[in-house]
C-alpha positions in Angstrom: 22.0 70.2 189.2 18.5 69.7 189.5 16.9 73.4 190.2 14.2 74.1 192.3 13.1 77.0 190.4 13.7 76.9 186.2 12.9 80.1 185.7 9.7 79.7 184.0 7.9 82.8 183.2 11.1 84.7 182.2 12.7 85.9 179.1 15.8 85.4 178.2 17.5 87.6 175.5 20.6 86.4 174.7 23.0 89.4 173.4 25.9 87.4 171.0 26.4 85.8 167.9 23.1 84.6 167.8 22.0 80.7 168.8 21.6 77.4 167.4 17.5 77.8 167.5 17.2 73.9 166.4 19.1 72.8 169.6 17.6 70.2 171.8 18.9 71.9 174.8 16.4 74.9 173.7 13.2 72.7 172.1 10.2 74.3 172.8 11.3 77.5 174.5 12.1 79.8 171.9 11.0 83.4 171.3 11.5 86.5 168.9 14.5 87.5 168.5 16.3 89.8 165.6 20.1 89.6 163.4 22.0 93.0 163.6 24.2 91.5 161.7 22.0 90.6 158.7 19.3 93.3 159.7 16.4 89.8 159.9 14.7 88.2 161.9 16.7 85.2 161.9 19.1 85.6 165.0 21.0 81.8 163.6 24.0 80.6 164.9 25.5 78.9 162.0 29.2 80.1 162.1 30.4 80.6 165.7 29.1 78.9 168.4 30.0 81.6 171.0 26.2 82.7 171.5 24.8 79.1 171.8 27.2 78.2 173.9 26.1 80.8 176.4 22.6 80.2 176.3 23.1 77.2 176.6 24.3 77.5 180.4 21.5 79.9 180.9 18.5 78.1 180.5 19.6 74.7 178.7 17.6 72.1 179.5 20.4 69.8 180.3 23.5 72.4 180.9 21.1 75.3 182.3 20.2 77.6 185.5 17.1 78.1 183.9 16.0 75.2 182.0 12.3 76.4 181.9 13.2 80.3 180.7 12.4 81.2 177.3 15.3 81.6 174.7 15.4 84.8 172.8 18.1 85.6 170.5 20.2 89.2 169.8 22.7 88.0 167.4 25.4 91.4 167.3 28.3 89.8 166.2 29.5 87.7 163.2 30.8 84.5 162.6 34.4 86.1 163.9 32.9 87.3 167.0 33.1 90.6 165.7 30.9 93.6 165.5 29.6 96.7 166.3 29.3 99.0 169.6 26.6 100.4 167.0 24.7 97.1 166.5 24.8 96.1 170.3 23.1 99.3 171.2 20.6 98.7 168.5 19.8 95.4 170.0 19.4 96.3 173.1 16.7 99.4 172.2 14.7 96.6 170.3 14.7 94.9 173.8 13.7 97.9 175.8 10.8 98.4 172.4 9.5 94.7 172.0 11.1 92.8 175.7 8.0 90.5 177.2 8.8 90.7 181.1 10.0 89.5 183.1 13.0 90.1 180.9 16.6 89.7 181.7 19.3 90.4 179.1 23.0 88.5 178.7 25.5 90.2 177.1 28.9 87.8 177.8 30.5 90.5 175.4 32.9 93.6 175.8 35.4 96.4 175.0 37.3 99.4 176.0 35.0 102.0 177.4 32.3 103.2 175.6 29.5 105.6 177.0 26.9 105.5 174.5 26.6 101.7 175.1 27.0 102.1 178.9 24.2 104.7 178.5 22.1 102.2 176.8 22.2 99.7 179.3 21.2 102.6 182.3 18.1 103.0 179.9 17.4 99.3 179.9 17.6 99.5 184.0 15.7 102.4 184.2 13.0 100.6 181.7 12.7 98.0 184.2 15.0 94.9 182.3 18.0 93.7 184.4 21.1 93.7 182.2 23.8 91.2 183.4 27.2 91.1 181.6 30.8 89.3 180.9 33.3 91.3 183.8 36.1 90.6 180.5 39.3 88.2 180.6 42.3 90.4 180.1 43.1 89.7 184.3 42.7 93.6 184.7 40.1 96.2 186.3 36.7 95.7 184.5 36.8 99.1 185.6 38.4 100.4 182.0 35.5 98.2 180.0 31.7 98.7 178.9 29.4 97.8 179.9 31.3 95.8 182.1 32.3 99.7 184.2 28.2 100.4 184.3 26.3 100.3 187.5 23.6 99.4 185.9 24.5 96.2 184.7 25.5 93.0 186.8 28.6 92.1 186.2 30.6 88.8 186.3 33.6 87.6 187.0 34.8 83.6 186.6 35.8 81.2 189.0 37.0 77.7 188.2 36.1 74.4 190.0 38.4 74.9 192.5 36.3 78.4 194.4 39.8 80.6 193.2 39.4 83.1 190.2 40.3 82.3 187.2 43.4 83.6 186.1 42.1 85.6 182.9 38.8 86.7 185.0 38.9 90.9 185.1 38.2 92.1 188.8 37.9 95.2 190.6 35.1 97.7 192.5 32.9 97.2 188.9 32.3 93.2 189.5 29.7 92.9 191.3 29.5 88.6 191.7 32.2 85.5 190.7 30.1 82.0 189.3 31.6 79.5 187.1 33.7 80.9 184.0 36.7 77.8 183.7 36.0 74.9 181.4 31.8 75.2 180.6 30.1 72.1 179.1 27.5 74.0 177.1 25.3 73.7 173.9 27.1 74.3 170.5 26.2 75.2 167.3 27.5 72.3 165.0 25.0 69.7 165.7 21.8 69.6 167.1 22.8 67.7 170.0 26.4 68.8 170.0 28.2 70.0 172.7 31.3 71.8 173.6 34.2 72.8 176.7 34.8 76.7 177.0 36.0 79.0 179.3 35.9 82.5 179.9 34.1 85.5 181.6 31.6 84.6 179.1 31.0 81.3 180.2 29.9 83.1 184.0 27.8 85.6 183.0 25.1 83.2 181.7 25.2 81.4 184.9 24.0 84.6 186.7 21.7 84.9 184.3 19.7 81.8 184.6 19.7 82.9 189.1 17.7 85.9 188.2 15.5 84.3 185.3 14.8 82.1 188.3 14.1 84.8 191.3 11.5 86.0 188.4 9.8 82.8 188.4 9.7 83.1 192.6 9.1 86.7 192.9 7.7 88.0 189.5 8.9 90.8 187.5 10.4 92.8 189.8 12.8 96.5 189.5 16.4 96.1 188.5 17.8 97.1 191.7 15.1 94.3 193.9 16.7 91.8 191.6 20.1 92.6 192.3 19.5 92.8 196.0 18.0 89.2 195.8 20.7 87.7 194.5 23.3 89.7 196.5 21.1 88.4 199.5 21.8 85.1 198.0 25.8 85.0 197.3 28.7 83.5 199.3 31.1 86.1 200.7 34.7 85.7 201.1 35.3 81.9 199.3 36.9 82.6 196.8 41.0 82.5 196.6 43.7 84.2 194.4 41.1 86.8 194.0 43.0 90.5 193.5 40.8 92.6 194.5 37.3 93.8 194.1 33.6 92.6 196.3 34.9 88.7 197.1 31.4 87.5 196.2 30.6 83.7 194.9 27.4 82.9 193.0 24.8 80.8 194.6 22.1 79.5 193.0 18.6 78.7 194.8 18.7 75.0 193.3 17.8 72.4 196.1 19.4 74.4 198.8 17.6 73.6 202.3 16.6 77.4 202.7 13.6 79.4 201.5 14.3 82.2 198.4 15.6 85.5 200.0 13.0 87.9 201.0 11.7 90.3 199.2 14.4 93.5 199.8 12.4 96.3 202.5 11.2 99.5 201.2 13.6 101.8 202.9 12.2 103.7 206.1 10.0 106.9 206.0 11.8 109.9 207.1 11.1 111.1 210.6 8.8 114.2 210.7 10.0 117.1 211.7 10.4 118.2 215.1 7.5 119.9 216.6 8.4 123.9 216.7 9.2 124.9 220.4 6.1 126.4 222.6 6.9 129.8 223.2 7.4 131.0 226.3 5.3 132.1 229.3 4.7 135.7 229.3 4.6 137.0 232.6 1.1 138.2 234.1 -0.1 141.8 233.3 0.9 144.2 236.4 -2.9 144.9 238.5 
């Protein structure tokens, strides 16, 4: 993989278990972040690995889709990969207040539907920040889960190496796009050059994050709806097998593809002017 656009200038906020910020995959590209579990400025992943793996897929120097983007770690999950919605919402609020632009939020987490976190995702969308989230691994309808069900997030299902839907991947109308999520190699927390192979929609989500970061290098800081439309112009339709239901869209990166990046979506046409009122009927001439 040799990306034509590495996401230079993009800021990727990984909301997860923290990140091994000393890993060679991220050298020289670590920005500010926060640990909402310990309530401090050190979002280091020293005991789990999930966030490090996801960050490596999004923007690692070797494994990443956007290896020139800047990493910002938001630790909301603890060593057991558990956390509270309150900390997730606090992280999204922090990003809304502090994000450097262009910003992409990558959330490889979720739970049963919870309106307050959906509202926090919507607030980021309205602030001009694109949110990407995992569809979930229950092999069920993603519309039952948050933030996967939010129409203001780009929700990502998983495929395997044969371009079949991963057996664990959630599906349905709330899933926007599917990306590689089975047997993904990326960075790990146990050493500064450690790697691990994992599977899940958590692994698919950062692939999409990286492509969106690529698009911001080409087009700059665009509204979330524009970035989504650019992404959708690049997907491959109806190529995924064994997908139970939902839009069948396979992620495609800019990579080294021979075609140019998609054009910016055109604004909607102006409404037609209202019709002119009919002319009044001619009056007959006055009698002499």
